[in-house]
C-alpha angles and dihedrals in degrees: 000000000000095000129129110260100248090059099047117121129186088263090060094063110108122201113224130195127229089278093054092252119136112260092215097038094252106173097205098077120149115259095228095052086117090071086067100035095052097044088053090050093051100037115044089179089066116091098166138032126193119194116194141177095202109165095218091065100045096082090062092056095052100040098060094178089067106058121200102248134181107271103159136047093252093059106050085126089076092062119177094339142341117244116246123226107218107200091194089065091061106024106028126242099297102061126125088237093239120129088228101150140055092247092052090045090052090048089053093048089051092053089049089054110162093336124111093223136044124183118219112213111241093352117064138264141283124216128188136199145173089255138017088257092056095047089049092047091050093048094049091047094047087060092046092047092050092050092049093046094051091050094046092050089058090058100048143275111001125226102216126192113279117236086255093051091046089053095046095050090045090059087058091046097099092051090062097047100081094045094048093044091053092055093045094047091053091048093052089049089052092245094117128032114252118251132192096222 
């Protein structure tokens, strides 16, 4: 349902059909469900989608001359630059910036293409994965990569991952999912303190 994440309970989860309509007619569905539905429609390899408004990532969607690029070994999936979904190109310059229709969801999915990450100008970002664990891993490491890149850019010229390095670390990607997931799950359950690194 349309509830802020900290307050969601199991009863608030709404099942949607392939057209992003609630299966049981629940009227309290999220506006931006079309982000998920249209990505699933376009990308059969995707089994999970994470949409975020993380502040650390927003600058890279609005300063198009500075792409968000893979800078650390946990973010090879970003490669040499994440595509940016420009809402104005699809909805004009008076939209509310929400992907609240199937056509806009399809436009976002088209911008994502075969990538695992798409930035959304002035809004946030969306990551995908072949599992919930992978999509969450990509989302968390998108934020971490953005923070590291912003800090590094303040110091001087940045040594980004080369295409070969990004591909090589991406091949190790799956091996890190379970280890990272276990830590994050215990942190979410309050069994471990949360850390920034």
